[in-house]
N, C-alpha and C positions, 0 to 999 in steps of 0.2 A: 515645362521644358524651357530652358534658357537658350535662346538662339545665339546669344553672345558667347556662351561657352563653346559651342560647336564652331563658331566663326573663328574664335581665337586659336583653336587647334588647326582648323583647315588652312589658315594663313601660313602655317609652318610646313605644309605638305609639299610645296613646290611641285604641283601636279603637271603631268603631261598626259595626253590622251590622243588616240587616233583610231583609224579604221584600217583593218588589214584584210578583210574579206567583205565583198558586196556581191553576193552570188544568187543566181536564180536557178531553180531546178524543176524538173518535170519527172513524174514517176517516182520510183524508189531512190532514196538518197540517204546518206548518213555523213555527218561532219563532226570531227573532233579537233578542237584547237588547243587541247591540253599541251603543257610543256612550254608555254610562252614565258613562264616565270614572272608573270604579271597578273594583276586582277583583270579578268576578261569579261566581256559582255556580248550577248547575242540579242539582237532586236528582230523579232518575227514580224516582217512587214506584210506578208501574204501567205495564206495557206495555214492549215493546222499542222503542228509538229509535236514531237515528244522528246522529253529529256530523260536520258538513261544514265544512272549512276550506280556504282557497285553497292549492293546491299540495300537498295531502295526500289520501291515500286516506280514504274514509269510515270512521269508527270506530264499532263497535257499542256501544250502551249498554244495560245490563240493569237490571231493577228493583232499586233499592237503590244503584245506582252514583251517585257524587257527581262531577260535572264542575266544575272550577274554571278560570276564565280569569283568571290573575293580573294581566294587563295589558290586559284588555278587548279581546282580539284579535277581529277580525271572524270570525263563525261563524254557522252555522245548525244548530239541532237539529230533526230532522224524523222523520216516521213511516216513511220509506223510505230504503234505501241509495242510491237514485238522487237526485242533486242536484235540489232543487226549483227550479221556475221562480221567478226573483226576484219576479215579480208575485204569486205565491201565498204569499209569506212574510208572516207576521203577519196573515193574512186569515181563518183558520179561527175559527168561533164556538165558544166553550167550551160544553160540555154538562154537565148535572148529574153529579155525581161517581158516583152509582150507575149511570149509563148509560155511563160512560166506558170506553174501551179503554186510554187513556193518561192518566196523571196526573203532573204535573210541578210542582215547587216551584222558583222562581227568586228569588235574593236577591243581596245585595251585601256586600262588606267595604269599609269606608272607614277611613282612618287619618289622624290629624292629625300624628303624629310623623314626621319625615324618616327615622328609623331603619328604617322598613319598606322603603324603596326598594331597598336592596341585597338584602333577602330576596326581594322580588318579582322582581328582576332575575335572581336565581339559579334561578328556577323555569322550566320549559318554558312555551310559549305555552298549552298545555292540560294540566291534571293530572286524571287520572281515578283516584279512590279506589274500589277495587272493592267491590261489595256484600257480600262476605264478610269485610270488615275489621270485627272485633267492636266496637272502640271507636267507630268512626264510626257503625256501625249503632245503637248505644245512643243516641248523640246525635241521630241522625235520628229514631228512635222518639220521643224526648222532644219534638222539634220538631213532629212530626206530631200527637201528642196535644195539644200546646198549641194548635195551629191549629184542631183540631177542636172542642176544648172552649171556647176563647176565655174563660178566666176573667179576673178583674181582674188587671192587670199583664202581660197577654200580650205587649204590645209590648216591654217591658223584658226579659222572660224570653227572648223570641226573640233579642234582641240578645246576651244572654249566651251562649245556645246557639250562635249563629252565630259568635261570636268564638272559642268553643271548637272549632268546626269548622275554623276557619282554622289553629289550632295543630295539629290532627290532620292537616290537609293537609300542613303543613310536616314533621311527623314521618313521614308516609307517603312523601313525596318523598325524605327523607334515608335512610330504610330501604331504599327501592328503588334508591337510587343515581342518581336522576333529576336531582339538583341540582348546580349548579356554584357558583363564587364563595363567598360568605359561608356559605351552608348547607353546602357541601362542607367548608369549614374547620371549622365547628361539629361536623360529624360525625367529624372526624379526632381520635383520642384524645389526640394530643400538642398539636396547634395549638389545640384547643378550650380547653386549660388556660390558654394565653396570652391567648386572647380573653376568657375569664372574668376574668382579672386586669385587663385593660385596661378592660373594661366596668364592673367593680366599683369600681375606684379610678382613674379617668381623670386625676385631678389629680396623681398620683404622678409624679415625674421619672424615668420609665422609661428604661433604657438597653437596647441590644441584648443585652448580657450578661444583664441581669435577665430579659428576656423569654425568651431561649433557655433559661435555667435553669428557668423555669416549665415549659417543654416537655420538659425533660430531654434537650436536644440541644446540640451545639456551635453557636457563633454562625453559621458559614457554612452548615451543614446546615439550621439553623433558618430563616435568612433566605431560603434558596432554596426550602424547602418552603412557607413562609408566602406568598411571592410567587407560587409556582405555584398555590396554592389560592385566594388572594384576588385576585390580579392587581395587588397593590400591595405596597410594602415595609412592614415593621412600623411604621416611623416615619410613613409616609404614612397608614397605617390609623389610628394613634393620633390624628393631627391631624384626620383626617376625622371620627372619632367625637367628639372634643372639640368640633368646630364644629357637629355635629348637636345635641349637648347644649346648646351655647351658643345656637343658634337657638331651641331649645325654650324656654330660659329667657328669652330676649329677647322672645319673642312670647306667653308665657303667665304671666310674673311681672313684678313691678315692682322686682325686685332691681337694685341699682346696677350700673353697668358694672364697677366694681372687684370687687364681690362675684362677679359672673359670671366675670370673668377668673380669679379665684382658684379658683373652683369647677371650672374646666376646666384648671387647671395652669399659669397664667401669674402671675408675680410682680407685674406692673404692668399698668395699663390700656393704656398705649401699645403694649406688646408684644402684648397681646391684640388690640387694634384692627388692628394691622399683620398679624398672623397670620390674623385672621378675613377681612380684605379680600383677602389673597393667596389664601386657600382658596376663598372663596365668590364673589369678584368684587364684593362690596358691603360698604360700611362697616356695622358693627353698629348704629349709630344709625339708618341708613336702614331696616334690617330691622325694628327696633323700631317706628319711626313708621308703617310700612306694615301692622303687625299690627292686628287689631281691638282696641278698648279693653278693658283688663283689668277 
């Protein structure tokens, strides 16, 4: 696995994160945070609980487990293995922490950069990072201490910790072999070298031979393996990444159209405009005008 490949992508995500529920319960309870339109997470701090999702068997959650819903899938976390009555969801009144049987922290991951989409698509509907994962446990302990003490800067600090949690979720998914698509390709020791090259120098006029050489494979074997893992050809992946970068530049900078074209590997503005519209379905000028003022 190439850590550099993942880092190069993560730097483009412009992440934000936060906590929206820190609740303690006693007796029967059921919580549903679906509909946030963000990747959400649930940290089980105390007590055993259960994850319920349509079409799937209930999954047990132990204290210290981290549950992540990358695409905000419909779900309920409850105190029982039996599916709760819909009318009972989100109705339990929280109790003081010292009287609670169950304690749960819920938050979100939000990203401005389009580069995150293939990463989220590569993950299952629900990812559970087990309580015995040491790196995740350290991050969780830091979050809990921050929440309990609430020193100045708590909000910003929680955002940093939650962003680090997202990275740990990606690592756990890769190590466990849960991922497909882009994450599966990043975990591949040969293809990851090619991805790192593309992400580090997207403006370079890459050829299939150049990319295959980075992977240490012949052109045919490389092209077949790349497409098997990512679902697209190397050329298509390069164009997609260039257009994600171009979109970020169009919406977050006042760089000229020619400067953006050159930054993502095009010698002329007309060539860039044509490629951008072909790939995204919209002209770059329209994308820029629709963005908030810089």
